[in-house]
C-alpha positions in Angstrom: -72.7 -30.6 64.2 -73.7 -32.1 61.5 -70.9 -34.3 59.8 -71.3 -35.1 55.8 -69.6 -38.0 54.4 -67.1 -36.9 51.5 -67.5 -38.6 48.1 -64.8 -39.3 45.5 -66.2 -40.0 42.1 -63.8 -39.7 39.4 -60.4 -40.5 41.9 -58.9 -41.9 45.0 -58.1 -39.8 47.8 -54.8 -39.7 49.2 -55.4 -41.4 52.6 -51.8 -40.7 54.2 -48.2 -40.1 53.7 -44.9 -40.4 55.7 -40.9 -40.7 55.0 -40.7 -41.9 51.4 -44.4 -43.1 50.7 -48.0 -41.9 50.1 -51.2 -44.1 50.7 -53.9 -44.0 47.6 -57.4 -45.4 47.9 -56.0 -47.6 50.8 -52.9 -48.5 48.8 -49.1 -47.5 49.8 -47.1 -46.7 47.1 -43.1 -46.1 47.6 -41.2 -42.7 46.2 -42.9 -40.2 43.7 -46.2 -40.5 42.5 -49.3 -39.0 40.0 -52.6 -39.7 40.7 -55.7 -38.2 38.7 -58.8 -40.1 37.5 -56.9 -42.5 35.5 -55.2 -44.1 38.4 -52.0 -43.9 40.3 -48.8 -44.4 39.0 -44.7 -43.9 39.7 -43.9 -40.5 38.7 -40.0 -40.2 37.9 -39.7 -36.8 39.1 -39.2 -33.2 37.9 -37.3 -34.8 34.6 -40.3 -37.2 34.0 -42.8 -34.7 31.9 -44.5 -37.5 29.5 -47.1 -39.0 32.2 -47.9 -35.1 32.8 -48.6 -33.9 29.5 -50.5 -37.2 28.9 -53.3 -35.7 31.4 -53.0 -32.4 30.0 -56.3 -32.3 28.4 -58.3 -34.2 31.1 -57.3 -31.6 33.8 -57.4 -28.2 34.5 -54.7 -27.9 37.4 -52.0 -29.8 38.3 -50.4 -29.7 41.8 -46.8 -30.6 42.1 -46.0 -31.4 46.0 -42.3 -30.8 46.4 -41.7 -33.0 49.3 -41.2 -31.4 52.9 -40.4 -28.0 52.1 -41.7 -25.7 49.2 -39.4 -25.5 46.4 -39.4 -23.8 43.0 -39.9 -26.3 40.0 -37.5 -26.3 36.9 -38.8 -23.4 34.5 -38.9 -25.7 31.6 -41.5 -28.3 33.4 -43.7 -25.2 34.5 -43.8 -23.9 31.2 -43.9 -27.0 28.8 -47.5 -27.7 31.2 -48.7 -24.1 31.3 -48.1 -24.5 27.4 -50.4 -27.4 27.0 -53.0 -25.1 28.9 -52.2 -26.7 32.2 -52.2 -24.3 35.7 -49.7 -25.2 37.9 -49.9 -25.2 41.7 -46.9 -25.8 43.4 -47.1 -26.3 47.5 -45.0 -28.8 49.7 -46.3 -32.1 49.2 -48.4 -32.3 52.6 -50.3 -29.0 51.4 -51.0 -30.7 47.8 -52.3 -33.9 49.0 -54.7 -31.8 51.2 -55.8 -29.6 48.8 -55.8 -31.9 45.9 -58.3 -34.2 48.7 -60.6 -31.3 48.8 -60.7 -30.3 45.3 -61.5 -33.7 44.2 -64.2 -33.8 46.4 -65.7 -31.1 44.5 -65.1 -32.9 41.4 -62.8 -30.8 40.0 -60.7 -31.8 36.8 -57.1 -31.9 38.7 -54.1 -34.2 39.2 -51.7 -34.6 41.7 -48.0 -35.3 41.1 -45.7 -35.6 44.4 -42.4 -36.4 45.8 -41.9 -38.3 49.0 -41.2 -36.1 52.5 
């Protein structure tokens, strides 16, 4: 079997997660986070759309991780993001992290906003 090393050129991948934290690019972040080519920052959750909107012209898709279980996001948040031209994909946080890493390795214009498990 041939193994290929994955290179992330624009942003850092999610290395791991656990109860209340995410490890991104080797650094541990407590609570909800937003990560993209601009770096990783704390995110205030659904009531904090400003940092998400700041990425609108730099990404095509935003993955939103809803914690341990998949859940609906507020309709107003989805409407605001989609109105700005950002595709929104909602899934539980573990699936969002995995999907983000795969598409990041392909060089896609994406970001990840996740609530902790």
